KOLDRENSE-477087 format. One record per residue: residue number from 0; residue in three letters; x, y, z of N, C-alpha, C, O in turn. Coordinates in pm, whole numbers, plus 50000, padded with zeros to 5 digits. Atoms other than C-alpha are relative to their C-alpha. Layout:
// KOLDRENSE-477087
+-----+------+-------+-------+-------+-------+-------+-------+-------+-------+-------+-------+-------+-------+
|  nr | rest |   n.x |   n.y |   n.z |  ca.x |  ca.y |  ca.z |   c.x |   c.y |   c.z |   o.x |   o.y |   o.z |
+-----+------+-------+-------+-------+-------+-------+-------+-------+-------+-------+-------+-------+-------+
| NUM |  Ala |     X |     Y |     Z |     X |     Y |     Z |     X |     Y |     Z |     X |     Y |     Z |
...
+-----+------+-------+-------+-------+-------+-------+-------+-------+-------+-------+-------+-------+-------+
This chain:
// KOLDRENSE-477087
+-----+------+-------+-------+-------+-------+-------+-------+-------+-------+-------+-------+-------+-------+
|  nr | rest |   n.x |   n.y |   n.z |  ca.x |  ca.y |  ca.z |   c.x |   c.y |   c.z |   o.x |   o.y |   o.z |
+-----+------+-------+-------+-------+-------+-------+-------+-------+-------+-------+-------+-------+-------+
|   0 |  Met | 49860 | 49963 | 50005 | 17387 | 68082 | 11017 | 50023 | 50088 | 49877 | 49979 | 50054 | 49767 |
|   1 |  Glu | 49977 | 49906 | 50109 | 17500 | 68373 | 10804 | 50144 | 49990 | 49952 | 50238 | 49989 | 50032 |
|   2 |  Tyr | 49867 | 50009 | 50059 | 17793 | 68346 | 10566 | 50039 | 50137 | 49946 | 49958 | 50208 | 49887 |
|   3 |  Thr | 49950 | 49875 | 50056 | 18005 | 68642 | 10476 | 50087 | 49969 | 49881 | 50151 | 49864 | 49874 |
|   4 |  Ser | 49916 | 50021 | 50118 | 18176 | 68680 | 10146 | 50145 | 50029 | 50036 | 50175 | 50124 | 50109 |
|   5 |  Gly | 49857 | 49984 | 49973 | 18550 | 68646 | 10158 | 50079 | 49967 | 49877 | 50023 | 49939 | 49771 |
|   6 |  Thr | 49915 | 50031 | 50113 | 18841 | 68585 | 09936 | 50014 | 49849 | 49986 | 50014 | 49776 | 50085 |
|   7 |  Val | 49983 | 50141 | 50029 | 18882 | 68250 | 09771 | 50146 | 49976 | 49964 | 50202 | 50046 | 49880 |
|   8 |  Val | 49861 | 50032 | 50027 | 19227 | 68098 | 09772 | 50007 | 49926 | 49867 | 49943 | 49822 | 49849 |
|   9 |  Glu | 49987 | 50062 | 50132 | 19325 | 68017 | 09415 | 50113 | 49899 | 49996 | 50108 | 49803 | 49919 |
|  10 |  Glu | 49884 | 50088 | 50006 | 19657 | 67849 | 09486 | 50057 | 49982 | 50139 | 50075 | 50078 | 50214 |
|  11 |  Leu | 49943 | 50029 | 49869 | 19799 | 67677 | 09791 | 50151 | 49986 | 49995 | 50218 | 49994 | 50097 |
|  12 |  Lys | 49856 | 50019 | 50017 | 20146 | 67623 | 09650 | 50067 | 50138 | 49998 | 50031 | 50224 | 49919 |
|  13 |  Ser | 49928 | 49873 | 49999 | 20382 | 67907 | 09736 | 50146 | 49975 | 49963 | 50200 | 49867 | 49985 |
|  14 |  Glu | 49861 | 50010 | 50042 | 20728 | 67974 | 09601 | 50086 | 50085 | 50093 | 50041 | 50188 | 50143 |
|  15 |  Thr | 49908 | 49928 | 49914 | 21028 | 68087 | 09804 | 50071 | 50107 | 49920 | 50132 | 50078 | 49816 |
|  16 |  Lys | 49935 | 49889 | 50070 | 21157 | 68429 | 09701 | 50142 | 50015 | 50050 | 50169 | 50009 | 50170 |
|  17 |  Val | 49861 | 49973 | 49966 | 21530 | 68492 | 09690 | 50020 | 50151 | 50008 | 50073 | 50202 | 50107 |
|  18 |  Tyr | 49984 | 49855 | 50007 | 21525 | 68858 | 09587 | 49891 | 50057 | 49912 | 49882 | 50021 | 49794 |
|  19 |  Lys | 50111 | 49936 | 50070 | 21223 | 69067 | 09481 | 49918 | 49898 | 49921 | 49845 | 49820 | 49982 |
|  20 |  Gly | 50081 | 50090 | 50081 | 21070 | 68873 | 09187 | 50068 | 49869 | 49964 | 50011 | 49790 | 49889 |
|  21 |  Ile | 49926 | 50122 | 50035 | 21332 | 68596 | 09166 | 49970 | 49892 | 50104 | 49995 | 49909 | 50223 |
|  22 |  Met | 50033 | 50113 | 49912 | 21217 | 68265 | 09309 | 50120 | 49908 | 50014 | 50212 | 49912 | 49933 |
|  23 |  Leu | 49887 | 50090 | 49971 | 21448 | 68001 | 09454 | 50025 | 49904 | 49883 | 50140 | 49882 | 49844 |
|  24 |  Gln | 49986 | 50093 | 50113 | 21380 | 67754 | 09171 | 50062 | 50070 | 49879 | 50146 | 50013 | 49811 |
|  25 |  Asp | 49944 | 49923 | 50111 | 21456 | 68025 | 08912 | 50147 | 50033 | 50024 | 50229 | 50029 | 49933 |
|  26 |  Phe | 49862 | 49968 | 49964 | 21773 | 68121 | 09097 | 50091 | 49881 | 49972 | 50198 | 49897 | 49912 |
|  27 |  Phe | 49920 | 50119 | 50026 | 21903 | 67763 | 09087 | 50010 | 49969 | 49851 | 50115 | 49927 | 49803 |
|  28 |  Phe | 49997 | 50021 | 50144 | 21807 | 67733 | 08720 | 50104 | 50092 | 49935 | 50182 | 50048 | 49851 |
|  29 |  Met | 49906 | 49905 | 50058 | 22006 | 68049 | 08637 | 50144 | 49965 | 50037 | 50234 | 49979 | 49954 |
|  30 |  Ile | 49865 | 50039 | 49957 | 22308 | 67930 | 08839 | 50049 | 49882 | 49917 | 50160 | 49885 | 49865 |
|  31 |  Ile | 49960 | 50119 | 50078 | 22315 | 67590 | 08665 | 50019 | 50036 | 49854 | 50114 | 49991 | 49790 |
|  32 |  Tyr | 49988 | 49958 | 50139 | 22254 | 67751 | 08325 | 50130 | 50075 | 49976 | 50199 | 50051 | 49877 |
|  33 |  Met | 49878 | 49922 | 50017 | 22540 | 67996 | 08374 | 50125 | 49915 | 50022 | 50229 | 49941 | 49960 |
|  34 |  Met | 49886 | 50092 | 49983 | 22772 | 67718 | 08500 | 50025 | 49924 | 49870 | 50140 | 49908 | 49828 |
|  35 |  Ile | 49985 | 50072 | 50128 | 22706 | 67523 | 08179 | 50054 | 50094 | 49893 | 50141 | 50057 | 49815 |
|  36 |  Ala | 49951 | 49901 | 50097 | 22755 | 67839 | 07971 | 50148 | 50031 | 50023 | 50224 | 50048 | 49928 |
|  37 |  Tyr | 49860 | 49971 | 49967 | 23083 | 67908 | 08154 | 50091 | 49885 | 49955 | 50201 | 49908 | 49905 |
|  38 |  Ile | 49922 | 50116 | 50045 | 23206 | 67554 | 08083 | 50013 | 49998 | 49848 | 50119 | 49966 | 49794 |
|  39 |  Leu | 50001 | 50004 | 50146 | 23109 | 67582 | 07716 | 50066 | 50122 | 49935 | 50078 | 50127 | 49813 |
|  40 |  Arg | 49937 | 49881 | 50057 | 23282 | 67921 | 07672 | 50129 | 49966 | 49926 | 50172 | 50043 | 49839 |
|  41 |  Glu | 49877 | 50040 | 50068 | 23596 | 67734 | 07562 | 49978 | 49974 | 49852 | 50072 | 49979 | 49772 |
|  42 |  Phe | 50031 | 50026 | 50141 | 23418 | 67653 | 07235 | 49969 | 50128 | 49923 | 49942 | 50123 | 49803 |
|  43 |  Val | 50030 | 49871 | 50061 | 23360 | 68023 | 07164 | 50131 | 50075 | 49979 | 50224 | 50064 | 50059 |
|  44 |  Ser | 49881 | 49920 | 50028 | 23617 | 68252 | 07008 | 50030 | 50094 | 50116 | 49938 | 50147 | 50179 |
|  45 |  Ser | 49961 | 49918 | 49885 | 23814 | 68447 | 07268 | 49952 | 50145 | 49989 | 49928 | 50210 | 50091 |
|  46 |  Ser | 50048 | 49863 | 50016 | 23702 | 68779 | 07120 | 49850 | 50014 | 50024 | 49800 | 50125 | 50043 |
|  47 |  Leu | 50146 | 49996 | 49982 | 23333 | 68684 | 07163 | 49955 | 49945 | 50135 | 49834 | 49936 | 50159 |
|  48 |  Arg | 50039 | 50067 | 49874 | 23341 | 68526 | 07511 | 49916 | 50089 | 50090 | 49820 | 50041 | 50150 |
|  49 |  Ile | 50078 | 49911 | 49913 | 23212 | 68830 | 07700 | 49859 | 50016 | 49945 | 49762 | 50012 | 50020 |
|  50 |  Ile | 50133 | 49989 | 50063 | 22928 | 68877 | 07452 | 49922 | 49871 | 50018 | 49802 | 49874 | 50045 |
|  51 |  Tyr | 50065 | 50130 | 49982 | 22852 | 68504 | 07474 | 49945 | 49985 | 50142 | 49832 | 49940 | 50159 |
|  52 |  Leu | 50045 | 50013 | 49862 | 22831 | 68513 | 07855 | 49885 | 50098 | 50030 | 49792 | 50063 | 50104 |
|  53 |  Leu | 50110 | 49906 | 49983 | 22612 | 68826 | 07847 | 49872 | 49950 | 49932 | 49763 | 49961 | 49988 |
|  54 |  Phe | 50114 | 50057 | 50071 | 22386 | 68663 | 07589 | 49942 | 49883 | 50078 | 49820 | 49870 | 50089 |
|  55 |  Ser | 50046 | 50114 | 49921 | 22368 | 68347 | 07801 | 49924 | 50046 | 50124 | 49823 | 49986 | 50161 |
|  56 |  Ala | 50070 | 49946 | 49883 | 22268 | 68553 | 08106 | 49863 | 50054 | 49959 | 49765 | 50037 | 50032 |
|  57 |  Gly | 50128 | 49951 | 50051 | 21995 | 68722 | 07900 | 49903 | 49888 | 49969 | 49784 | 49897 | 49999 |
|  58 |  Val | 50085 | 50115 | 50029 | 21865 | 68388 | 07778 | 49952 | 49934 | 50129 | 49837 | 49891 | 50137 |
|  59 |  Ala | 50040 | 50057 | 49871 | 21863 | 68256 | 08136 | 49888 | 50083 | 50063 | 49792 | 50027 | 50116 |
|  60 |  Leu | 50105 | 49914 | 49947 | 21658 | 68557 | 08248 | 49870 | 49985 | 49921 | 49762 | 49980 | 49979 |
|  61 |  Tyr | 50118 | 50018 | 50084 | 21422 | 68515 | 07953 | 49930 | 49868 | 50031 | 49807 | 49864 | 50043 |
|  62 |  Leu | 50060 | 50131 | 49975 | 21369 | 68144 | 08022 | 49936 | 49990 | 50138 | 49847 | 49907 | 50157 |
|  63 |  Thr | 50060 | 50005 | 49867 | 21288 | 68209 | 08388 | 49879 | 50092 | 50013 | 49814 | 50092 | 50118 |
|  64 |  Ser | 50118 | 49914 | 49994 | 21018 | 68466 | 08305 | 49875 | 49914 | 49979 | 49883 | 49802 | 49929 |
|  65 |  Lys | 50126 | 50074 | 50011 | 20651 | 68361 | 08311 | 49961 | 49985 | 49854 | 49981 | 50076 | 49773 |
|  66 |  Ser | 50045 | 50029 | 50135 | 20510 | 68202 | 07999 | 49873 | 50079 | 49970 | 49786 | 50090 | 50056 |
|  67 |  Gly | 50119 | 49925 | 50038 | 20253 | 68409 | 07812 | 49880 | 49910 | 49974 | 49766 | 49951 | 49997 |
|  68 |  Ser | 50110 | 50090 | 50031 | 20047 | 68108 | 07707 | 49954 | 49920 | 50121 | 49840 | 49872 | 50123 |
|  69 |  Asn | 50036 | 50074 | 49880 | 20050 | 67939 | 08050 | 50055 | 50076 | 50120 | 50174 | 50068 | 50151 |
|  70 |  Lys | 49958 | 49909 | 49894 | 20061 | 68179 | 08343 | 50061 | 49929 | 50121 | 50134 | 49992 | 50198 |
|  71 |  Asn | 49950 | 50073 | 49884 | 20145 | 67907 | 08598 | 50138 | 49940 | 49977 | 50195 | 49881 | 50069 |
|  72 |  Arg | 49871 | 50062 | 50032 | 20466 | 67799 | 08424 | 50102 | 50104 | 49955 | 50067 | 50213 | 49908 |
|  73 |  Arg | 49891 | 49920 | 50054 | 20802 | 67947 | 08341 | 50025 | 49956 | 49856 | 49978 | 49850 | 49814 |
|  74 |  Lys | 49976 | 50033 | 50141 | 20923 | 67951 | 07982 | 50085 | 49875 | 49984 | 50064 | 49798 | 49891 |
|  75 |  Tyr | 49919 | 50121 | 50012 | 21186 | 67682 | 08044 | 49915 | 49875 | 50028 | 49943 | 49769 | 49973 |
|  76 |  Glu | 50090 | 50113 | 49977 | 20910 | 67456 | 08181 | 49913 | 49974 | 49877 | 49888 | 49858 | 49842 |
|  77 |  Ala | 50080 | 50016 | 50122 | 20698 | 67521 | 07872 | 50081 | 49935 | 49889 | 50029 | 49852 | 49814 |
|  78 |  Val | 49913 | 50063 | 50101 | 20993 | 67431 | 07648 | 50020 | 49852 | 50031 | 50015 | 49768 | 49941 |
|  79 |  Ala | 49982 | 50140 | 49961 | 21052 | 67109 | 07845 | 49873 | 49920 | 49972 | 49882 | 49807 | 49923 |
|  80 |  Leu | 50125 | 50070 | 50030 | 20683 | 67014 | 07817 | 49980 | 49983 | 49850 | 49931 | 49879 | 49805 |
|  81 |  Phe | 50011 | 50009 | 50146 | 20690 | 67089 | 07445 | 50088 | 49888 | 49945 | 50046 | 49814 | 49856 |
|  82 |  Leu | 49908 | 50102 | 50048 | 20991 | 66863 | 07394 | 49959 | 49859 | 50044 | 49990 | 49762 | 49975 |
|  83 |  Lys | 50041 | 50130 | 49948 | 20840 | 66581 | 07604 | 49862 | 49956 | 49953 | 49817 | 49848 | 49990 |
|  84 |  Arg | 50138 | 50032 | 50038 | 20496 | 66587 | 07440 | 49994 | 49871 | 49918 | 50092 | 49830 | 49855 |
|  85 |  Asp | 50021 | 50124 | 50075 | 20352 | 66272 | 07286 | 49970 | 50036 | 49855 | 49865 | 50093 | 49825 |
|  86 |  Arg | 50016 | 49964 | 50141 | 20396 | 66310 | 06911 | 49903 | 49909 | 49926 | 49862 | 49941 | 49815 |
|  87 |  Ala | 50091 | 50094 | 50065 | 20170 | 66013 | 06833 | 49854 | 50041 | 50019 | 49766 | 49981 | 49957 |
|  88 |  Val | 50137 | 49957 | 49974 | 19859 | 66194 | 06961 | 49960 | 50103 | 49895 | 50035 | 50196 | 49865 |
|  89 |  Tyr | 50051 | 49908 | 50101 | 19648 | 66371 | 06700 | 49911 | 50105 | 50066 | 49820 | 50071 | 50141 |
|  90 |  Tyr | 50083 | 49891 | 49954 | 19502 | 66711 | 06785 | 49945 | 50072 | 49878 | 50023 | 50123 | 49798 |
|  91 |  Pro | 50055 | 49931 | 50117 | 19260 | 66857 | 06529 | 50025 | 50150 | 50009 | 50024 | 50208 | 50118 |
|  92 |  Val | 49979 | 49856 | 50006 | 19326 | 67212 | 06418 | 49864 | 50065 | 49978 | 49790 | 50025 | 49888 |
|  93 |  Ile | 50128 | 49932 | 50011 | 19030 | 67445 | 06467 | 50023 | 50137 | 49937 | 50107 | 50214 | 49982 |
|  94 |  Asn | 49997 | 49867 | 50061 | 18979 | 67743 | 06239 | 49919 | 50092 | 50090 | 49797 | 50083 | 50094 |
|  95 |  Arg | 50067 | 49916 | 49899 | 18898 | 68007 | 06502 | 49895 | 50092 | 49939 | 49796 | 50126 | 50005 |
|  96 |  Ser | 50097 | 49908 | 50060 | 18714 | 68232 | 06258 | 49870 | 49929 | 49966 | 49765 | 49994 | 49960 |
|  97 |  Leu | 50121 | 50074 | 50036 | 18467 | 67954 | 06166 | 49947 | 49915 | 50116 | 49838 | 49860 | 50105 |
|  98 |  Ala | 50039 | 50087 | 49889 | 18448 | 67770 | 06500 | 49890 | 50066 | 50083 | 49883 | 50188 | 50096 |
|  99 |  Thr | 50104 | 49950 | 49911 | 18150 | 67801 | 06728 | 50060 | 50020 | 50139 | 50169 | 49972 | 50167 |
| 100 |  Glu | 49953 | 49976 | 49863 | 18184 | 67917 | 07088 | 50017 | 49868 | 50075 | 50111 | 49854 | 50154 |
| 101 |  Arg | 49993 | 50130 | 49933 | 18121 | 67561 | 07206 | 50127 | 49925 | 49961 | 50194 | 49868 | 50047 |
| 102 |  Gln | 49878 | 50067 | 50046 | 18403 | 67420 | 06993 | 50124 | 50063 | 50062 | 50216 | 49993 | 50104 |
| 103 |  Leu | 49885 | 49932 | 49940 | 18644 | 67684 | 07121 | 50011 | 49967 | 50148 | 50122 | 49946 | 50198 |
| 104 |  Lys | 49998 | 50033 | 49857 | 18544 | 67614 | 07483 | 50047 | 49857 | 50022 | 50126 | 49832 | 50113 |
| 105 |  Glu | 49956 | 50140 | 49988 | 18588 | 67237 | 07434 | 50149 | 49989 | 49976 | 50218 | 49913 | 50045 |
| 106 |  Arg | 49857 | 50003 | 50030 | 18930 | 67296 | 07283 | 50082 | 50055 | 50117 | 50187 | 49999 | 50151 |
| 107 |  Glu | 49930 | 49944 | 49884 | 19036 | 67516 | 07576 | 50000 | 49904 | 50117 | 50101 | 49891 | 50187 |
| 108 |  Asp | 50008 | 50099 | 49892 | 18915 | 67252 | 07822 | 50097 | 49885 | 49976 | 50161 | 49838 | 50070 |
| 109 |  Glu | 49906 | 50107 | 50034 | 19119 | 66985 | 07639 | 50144 | 50045 | 50024 | 50226 | 49968 | 50074 |
| 110 |  Asn | 49863 | 49947 | 49981 | 19429 | 67207 | 07647 | 50035 | 50010 | 50148 | 50151 | 49988 | 50186 |
| 111 |  Arg | 49974 | 49993 | 49856 | 19394 | 67256 | 08023 | 50030 | 49863 | 50059 | 50108 | 49851 | 50153 |
| 112 |  Lys | 49975 | 50137 | 49950 | 19386 | 66878 | 08077 | 50140 | 49954 | 49968 | 50199 | 49878 | 50044 |
| 113 |  His | 49867 | 50044 | 50044 | 19714 | 66835 | 07888 | 50098 | 50094 | 50054 | 50218 | 50078 | 50031 |
+-----+------+-------+-------+-------+-------+-------+-------+-------+-------+-------+-------+-------+-------+
């Protein structure tokens, strides 16, 4: 039996697109974020409310963009994971300039598990 080379599926989970690059989960996040910002506008000076809402929309767009350090997550997910991390766990700091390739690889493997 002869096998042919083909493409390997890297991910089975698919996201529902609302419009071009905006996914459904991101869309709901932006709606909820802007609803909260709209409710909190009462605490902002009346002369700055438009700027506040524009800034809030920019922050919502920024938080829904992909994280640079973890390509599979959005920035708001990375922030949530950062805030929920276990602070009692000790992680040694590796000096990258003095570390061996093996140490760096082990560290990357540990980071993927967490």
